[in-house]
C-alpha positions as CSV (number, residue, x, y, z in Angstrom):
1,X,0.0,0.0,0.0
2,X,1.3,3.4,-0.8
3,X,0.4,6.4,1.3
4,X,-3.2,7.5,0.8
5,X,-3.9,10.8,-0.8
6,X,-6.8,11.4,1.6
7,X,-8.2,10.5,5.0
8,X,-11.8,11.1,5.9
9,X,-12.8,11.1,9.6
10,X,-16.6,10.7,10.3
11,X,-17.8,11.6,13.8
12,X,-21.5,11.3,14.6
13,X,-22.6,13.3,17.6
14,X,-25.9,13.5,19.5
15,X,-26.1,16.0,22.4
16,X,-22.4,15.9,23.1
17,X,-21.6,19.6,23.4
18,X,-19.5,18.9,26.6
19,X,-17.2,16.3,25.0
20,X,-16.9,17.1,21.2
21,X,-14.1,19.6,21.7
22,X,-11.9,17.1,23.4
23,X,-12.7,14.5,20.8
24,X,-11.8,16.9,18.0
25,X,-8.6,18.0,19.7
26,X,-7.4,14.4,19.6
27,X,-8.6,13.7,16.1
28,X,-6.9,16.9,14.8
29,X,-3.7,15.9,16.6
30,X,-3.8,12.5,14.8
31,X,-4.3,14.3,11.5
32,X,-1.4,16.7,12.1
33,X,0.8,13.7,13.1
34,X,-0.1,11.8,10.0
35,X,0.7,14.8,7.8
36,X,4.0,15.4,9.6
37,X,4.9,11.7,9.0
38,X,4.1,12.0,5.3
39,X,1.3,9.4,5.6
40,X,-1.5,11.6,4.2
41,X,-1.7,14.6,1.8
42,X,-5.2,15.6,2.6
43,X,-7.8,15.1,5.4
44,X,-11.4,16.0,6.1
45,X,-13.1,15.7,9.5
46,X,-16.9,15.7,9.4
47,X,-19.0,16.0,12.5
48,X,-22.7,15.3,12.1
49,X,-24.8,16.9,14.8
50,X,-27.6,14.5,14.8
51,X,-31.0,15.5,16.3
52,X,-29.2,17.6,18.9
53,X,-31.0,19.6,21.5
54,X,-27.8,21.3,22.8
55,X,-25.0,23.2,21.2
56,X,-23.0,20.2,19.8
57,X,-22.8,21.6,16.3
58,X,-21.7,25.0,17.4
59,X,-19.1,23.5,19.8
60,X,-17.8,21.4,17.0
61,X,-17.6,24.3,14.6
62,X,-15.6,26.3,17.3
63,X,-13.2,23.4,17.8
64,X,-12.6,23.1,14.1
65,X,-12.1,26.8,13.5
66,X,-8.7,27.6,12.0
67,X,-7.8,24.0,11.0
68,X,-6.8,24.7,7.4
69,X,-10.5,24.2,6.3
70,X,-10.4,20.5,7.0
71,X,-13.5,20.5,9.3
72,X,-17.1,20.2,8.3
73,X,-20.1,20.3,10.6
74,X,-23.5,19.1,9.3
75,X,-26.8,19.3,11.1
76,X,-29.0,16.2,10.6
77,X,-32.5,15.8,12.0
78,X,-33.6,13.2,9.5
79,X,-31.4,10.2,9.8
80,X,-32.9,7.2,11.6
81,X,-29.9,5.0,12.2
82,X,-26.3,5.5,13.2
83,X,-25.3,4.0,9.9
84,X,-27.2,6.8,8.1
85,X,-25.5,9.4,10.3
86,X,-22.0,8.0,9.6
87,X,-22.8,7.7,5.9
88,X,-23.8,11.4,5.9
89,X,-20.5,12.3,7.6
90,X,-18.5,10.5,5.0
91,X,-20.5,11.9,2.1
92,X,-20.1,15.5,3.5
93,X,-16.3,15.0,3.9
94,X,-15.9,13.5,0.5
95,X,-17.9,16.3,-1.1
96,X,-15.6,18.9,0.4
97,X,-12.3,17.2,-0.3
98,X,-10.4,16.6,-3.5
99,X,-10.6,12.9,-2.6
100,X,-11.2,9.9,-4.9
101,X,-12.6,6.7,-3.4
102,X,-9.7,4.6,-4.7
103,X,-7.1,6.6,-2.6
104,X,-9.2,7.5,0.5
105,X,-9.2,5.8,3.8
106,X,-12.3,6.3,6.0
107,X,-11.9,6.5,9.8
108,X,-14.6,7.0,12.3
109,X,-14.9,7.5,16.0
110,X,-17.6,8.7,18.3
111,X,-17.9,12.2,19.8
112,X,-17.4,10.9,23.3
113,X,-14.1,9.2,22.4
114,X,-10.5,10.3,22.4
115,X,-8.0,8.9,19.9
116,X,-4.2,8.6,20.3
117,X,-1.9,10.8,18.3
118,X,-0.8,7.7,16.2
119,X,-4.4,6.6,15.5
120,X,-4.1,7.3,11.7
121,X,-0.5,6.4,11.2
122,X,-0.9,3.2,13.3
123,X,-3.9,2.0,11.4
124,X,-2.3,2.8,8.1
125,X,0.9,1.0,9.2
126,X,-1.1,-2.1,10.1
127,X,-2.8,-2.0,6.7
128,X,0.6,-1.7,5.0
129,X,2.2,-4.5,7.0
130,X,-0.7,-6.9,6.5
131,X,-1.6,-6.0,2.9
132,X,-5.1,-5.4,4.1
133,X,-7.9,-3.7,2.3
134,X,-9.6,-2.6,5.5
135,X,-8.8,-2.4,9.2
136,X,-10.6,-1.9,12.5
137,X,-9.4,-1.0,15.9
138,X,-10.9,-0.8,19.3
139,X,-10.3,1.9,21.9
140,X,-9.9,1.8,25.7
141,X,-13.1,2.8,27.4
142,X,-12.7,4.4,30.8
143,X,-16.1,6.1,31.5
144,X,-18.7,3.6,30.4
145,X,-21.8,2.8,32.4
146,X,-22.5,-0.7,31.4
147,X,-23.3,-4.0,33.2
148,X,-20.2,-5.8,34.6
149,X,-20.7,-8.7,32.1
150,X,-20.6,-6.3,29.1
151,X,-17.5,-4.5,30.5
152,X,-15.8,-7.9,31.0
153,X,-16.6,-9.1,27.5
154,X,-15.3,-5.8,26.0
155,X,-12.1,-6.1,28.1
156,X,-11.7,-9.7,26.9
157,X,-12.1,-8.6,23.2
158,X,-9.5,-5.8,23.6
159,X,-7.0,-8.1,25.3
160,X,-7.5,-10.7,22.5
161,X,-7.0,-8.1,19.8
162,X,-10.4,-8.8,18.3
């Protein structure tokens, strides 16, 4: 795999005004790191404020301000599934970027998640080493209110590299 010309990051957000800024700070740091390493030529980060009753969209727009026009915020009150919301984010990002599907990698995370600085370079490195056409990664969850059985299963999956 050669270095991709473009990376698109899709971030669905629903009433996440309090956390979207921190999420975007880490995503933007990962984009800057990938650019500095020569892994990507272009990036677009699209936040979809889905059926929000708070200021999620405005907070996202403020967090993306001054980022070399790589950020897009879309308001969406019509989508019914998270798949539709993510699809809308990818479409918005692709429409704004000089990206072609053949040389674009799509990343996605959630508005209440933080990604490491090597998120993009690490995933692309794995793809290159494995000759893969796609890759998926899991993140460490530290503030998740879930039944103990669900938390244990998630921890097992992360430990197993699933």
